[in-house]
C-alpha positions in Angstrom: 25.1 51.7 -53.3 28.6 49.8 -52.5 28.0 49.7 -48.9 27.6 53.6 -49.0 24.9 53.8 -46.6 24.3 58.5 -46.8 23.1 60.1 -44.3 19.1 61.1 -44.5 18.9 64.1 -45.5 19.8 67.7 -43.4 21.1 64.7 -41.1 24.6 64.4 -40.2 25.9 61.3 -39.1 26.7 61.1 -35.4 30.8 61.0 -36.4 30.6 63.8 -38.3 28.5 66.3 -35.9 31.4 65.5 -33.5 34.9 65.1 -36.2 34.4 67.9 -38.2 35.6 68.8 -41.7 38.5 71.0 -41.9 37.3 74.5 -42.5 35.3 74.0 -39.4 38.4 72.8 -37.6 40.1 75.4 -38.6 37.5 77.3 -37.2 36.7 75.7 -34.0 40.8 76.0 -33.7 40.7 80.4 -34.7 37.6 81.5 -32.8 37.5 83.3 -29.7 33.9 82.0 -28.1 35.7 78.3 -27.8 36.5 77.1 -24.8 39.5 75.8 -23.6 37.2 72.6 -22.3 35.6 72.4 -25.6 38.5 72.5 -27.6 40.2 69.6 -25.1 36.9 67.8 -26.0 37.3 68.2 -29.6 41.2 67.1 -28.8 40.2 63.4 -26.9 36.9 62.9 -29.7 39.6 62.9 -32.8 42.0 61.5 -30.5 39.2 58.3 -30.0 39.3 58.5 -33.7 42.8 57.4 -33.4 43.8 61.1 -35.7 46.7 62.3 -33.9 47.7 64.9 -35.4 43.8 67.2 -35.5 43.8 65.8 -31.8 46.8 67.2 -30.8 46.0 70.8 -33.2 43.4 70.9 -30.3 45.3 69.7 -27.4 47.7 72.4 -28.0 45.6 75.1 -28.4 43.5 74.7 -25.2 47.4 74.3 -24.1 45.7 70.9 -22.8 49.5 69.1 -21.0 47.8 65.7 -20.3 46.2 65.4 -24.3 49.3 66.4 -25.7 51.2 63.9 -23.2 48.8 61.2 -24.3 49.4 61.7 -28.3 53.6 61.5 -27.0 52.4 58.0 -25.0 50.7 57.2 -28.8 53.3 58.5 -31.3 56.0 56.5 -29.2 53.6 53.5 -29.5 53.1 54.1 -33.0 56.8 54.8 -33.9 55.5 58.2 -35.4 58.9 60.3 -34.6 57.3 63.3 -36.2 54.2 63.0 -33.1 57.5 62.8 -31.1 58.9 66.2 -31.9 55.5 68.2 -32.3 54.6 66.8 -28.5 58.1 66.4 -27.4 59.2 70.8 -28.4 54.8 71.5 -26.4 55.9 70.0 -23.7 59.7 70.9 -23.8 61.6 67.7 -23.0 63.0 65.9 -25.0 63.4 62.5 -25.1 65.7 60.1 -24.5 67.4 58.2 -27.1 66.0 54.3 -26.1 62.6 56.3 -26.7 63.5 57.7 -30.5 65.2 54.4 -30.8 62.2 52.8 -29.7 60.2 54.9 -32.6 62.7 53.8 -35.4 62.3 50.0 -34.3 58.6 50.4 -34.6 58.6 52.2 -38.0 61.4 50.4 -39.4 59.5 47.1 -39.0 56.3 48.2 -40.3 58.2 50.0 -43.2 58.3 52.9 -43.0 61.8 53.8 -43.5 61.7 57.4 -44.1 60.5 57.9 -40.8 62.9 55.6 -39.0 65.4 57.0 -40.2 64.5 60.3 -38.7 64.3 58.4 -35.4 67.7 56.8 -36.0 69.2 60.4 -36.6 67.9 62.0 -33.6 69.6 58.9 -31.6 71.8 59.0 -33.1 72.9 55.9 -34.6 74.2 55.6 -37.2 75.2 51.6 -38.0 71.1 51.7 -38.1 71.3 55.1 -39.6 73.3 53.6 -42.9 71.0 50.3 -42.6 68.3 52.3 -43.7 69.6 54.3 -46.3 70.7 51.6 -48.4 67.8 50.4 -48.4 66.0 53.3 -49.3 68.1 52.9 -52.6 67.5 49.8 -53.8 
Protein backbone atom coordinates (compact mmCIF):
# COMPACT_ATOMS: atom_id res chain seq x y z
CA UNK A 1 0.00 0.00 0.00
CA UNK A 2 1.72 3.16 -1.16
CA UNK A 3 5.20 1.91 -0.27
CA UNK A 4 4.35 1.49 3.42
CA UNK A 5 5.85 -1.65 4.89
CA UNK A 6 4.35 -2.24 8.32
CA UNK A 7 6.29 -4.39 10.74
CA UNK A 8 4.78 -7.79 11.43
CA UNK A 9 2.17 -7.71 14.17
CA UNK A 10 3.75 -7.59 17.60
CA UNK A 11 7.25 -6.82 16.33
CA UNK A 12 9.04 -3.51 16.19
CA UNK A 13 11.16 -2.47 13.28
CA UNK A 14 14.88 -2.45 14.18
CA UNK A 15 15.06 1.34 14.01
CA UNK A 16 12.05 1.80 16.28
CA UNK A 17 13.43 -0.64 18.83
CA UNK A 18 16.26 1.81 19.44
CA UNK A 19 14.72 5.14 18.62
CA UNK A 20 11.86 5.34 21.04
CA UNK A 21 8.65 7.28 20.90
CA UNK A 22 8.65 10.63 22.65
CA UNK A 23 6.92 9.09 25.69
CA UNK A 24 9.45 6.28 25.91
CA UNK A 25 12.22 8.85 25.46
CA UNK A 26 10.82 10.87 28.35
CA UNK A 27 10.63 7.75 30.52
CA UNK A 28 14.22 6.80 29.70
CA UNK A 29 15.53 10.28 30.43
CA UNK A 30 13.85 10.37 33.84
CA UNK A 31 14.45 6.80 34.94
CA UNK A 32 17.15 6.70 37.64
CA UNK A 33 17.90 3.06 36.78
CA UNK A 34 19.10 3.90 33.27
CA UNK A 35 22.88 4.23 33.48
CA UNK A 36 24.90 7.07 31.96
CA UNK A 37 26.42 4.53 29.56
CA UNK A 38 22.95 3.52 28.36
CA UNK A 39 21.91 7.14 28.02
CA UNK A 40 25.03 7.83 25.95
CA UNK A 41 24.26 4.85 23.72
CA UNK A 42 20.77 6.22 23.07
CA UNK A 43 22.41 9.55 22.27
CA UNK A 44 24.72 7.87 19.77
CA UNK A 45 21.75 6.04 18.21
CA UNK A 46 19.85 9.28 17.75
CA UNK A 47 22.98 11.01 16.46
CA UNK A 48 23.41 8.24 13.89
CA UNK A 49 19.91 8.99 12.63
CA UNK A 50 20.62 12.72 12.40
CA UNK A 51 18.27 13.51 15.29
CA UNK A 52 20.57 15.99 16.95
CA UNK A 53 18.13 17.49 19.46
CA UNK A 54 17.14 14.04 20.75
CA UNK A 55 20.78 12.98 20.89
CA UNK A 56 21.65 16.10 22.85
CA UNK A 57 18.95 15.35 25.43
CA UNK A 58 20.54 11.98 26.15
CA UNK A 59 24.12 13.26 26.10
CA UNK A 60 23.24 16.05 28.52
CA UNK A 61 21.47 13.67 30.90
CA UNK A 62 24.48 11.31 30.77
CA UNK A 63 26.83 14.28 31.14
CA UNK A 64 28.64 12.88 28.10
CA UNK A 65 30.94 15.75 27.16
CA UNK A 66 32.33 13.95 24.10
CA UNK A 67 28.82 13.40 22.78
CA UNK A 68 27.90 17.02 23.41
CA UNK A 69 31.05 18.15 21.59
CA UNK A 70 30.03 15.99 18.60
CA UNK A 71 26.64 17.71 18.55
CA UNK A 72 28.40 21.07 18.77
CA UNK A 73 30.55 20.18 15.76
CA UNK A 74 27.45 19.09 13.83
CA UNK A 75 25.67 22.32 14.76
CA UNK A 76 28.51 24.29 13.20
CA UNK A 77 28.55 22.16 10.04
CA UNK A 78 24.76 22.35 9.68
CA UNK A 79 24.50 26.04 10.53
CA UNK A 80 22.28 25.56 13.57
CA UNK A 81 22.69 28.47 16.00
CA UNK A 82 20.25 27.02 18.53
CA UNK A 83 22.18 23.78 18.96
CA UNK A 84 25.44 25.72 19.00
CA UNK A 85 24.08 27.86 21.82
CA UNK A 86 22.74 24.87 23.79
CA UNK A 87 25.93 22.83 23.52
CA UNK A 88 28.17 25.80 24.26
CA UNK A 89 26.11 26.65 27.32
CA UNK A 90 26.40 23.09 28.66
CA UNK A 91 30.13 22.96 27.90
CA UNK A 92 30.64 26.46 29.33
CA UNK A 93 32.51 27.44 26.15
CA UNK A 94 31.63 30.63 24.32
CA UNK A 95 31.85 30.24 20.54
CA UNK A 96 34.27 32.60 18.84
CA UNK A 97 32.78 35.22 16.48
CA UNK A 98 34.17 33.35 13.46
CA UNK A 99 32.26 30.23 14.54
CA UNK A 100 29.01 32.20 14.79
CA UNK A 101 29.78 33.74 11.38
CA UNK A 102 30.30 30.28 9.84
CA UNK A 103 27.00 29.11 11.30
CA UNK A 104 25.25 32.23 10.02
CA UNK A 105 26.70 31.87 6.53
CA UNK A 106 25.61 28.23 6.31
CA UNK A 107 22.08 29.04 7.49
CA UNK A 108 21.88 32.00 5.09
CA UNK A 109 23.09 29.90 2.15
CA UNK A 110 20.30 27.42 2.89
CA UNK A 111 17.66 30.11 3.17
CA UNK A 112 17.11 29.75 6.91
CA UNK A 113 16.95 33.48 7.48
CA UNK A 114 15.85 33.51 11.12
CA UNK A 115 18.64 31.12 12.07
CA UNK A 116 21.15 33.17 10.10
CA UNK A 117 19.95 36.33 11.84
CA UNK A 118 20.35 34.67 15.24
CA UNK A 119 23.93 33.68 14.44
CA UNK A 120 24.90 37.09 13.05
CA UNK A 121 23.42 38.79 16.12
CA UNK A 122 25.84 36.74 18.23
CA UNK A 123 28.87 38.01 16.28
CA UNK A 124 27.51 40.86 16.07
CA UNK A 125 27.61 41.61 12.35
CA UNK A 126 25.43 44.66 11.72
CA UNK A 127 25.82 44.53 7.94
CA UNK A 128 24.63 40.93 7.67
CA UNK A 129 21.86 41.56 10.20
CA UNK A 130 20.52 44.45 8.14
CA UNK A 131 20.75 42.44 4.92
CA UNK A 132 18.77 39.57 6.46
CA UNK A 133 16.19 41.89 8.00
CA UNK A 134 15.57 43.41 4.56
CA UNK A 135 15.16 39.91 3.12
CA UNK A 136 12.71 39.01 5.88
CA UNK A 137 10.59 42.09 5.19
CA UNK A 138 10.33 41.40 1.47
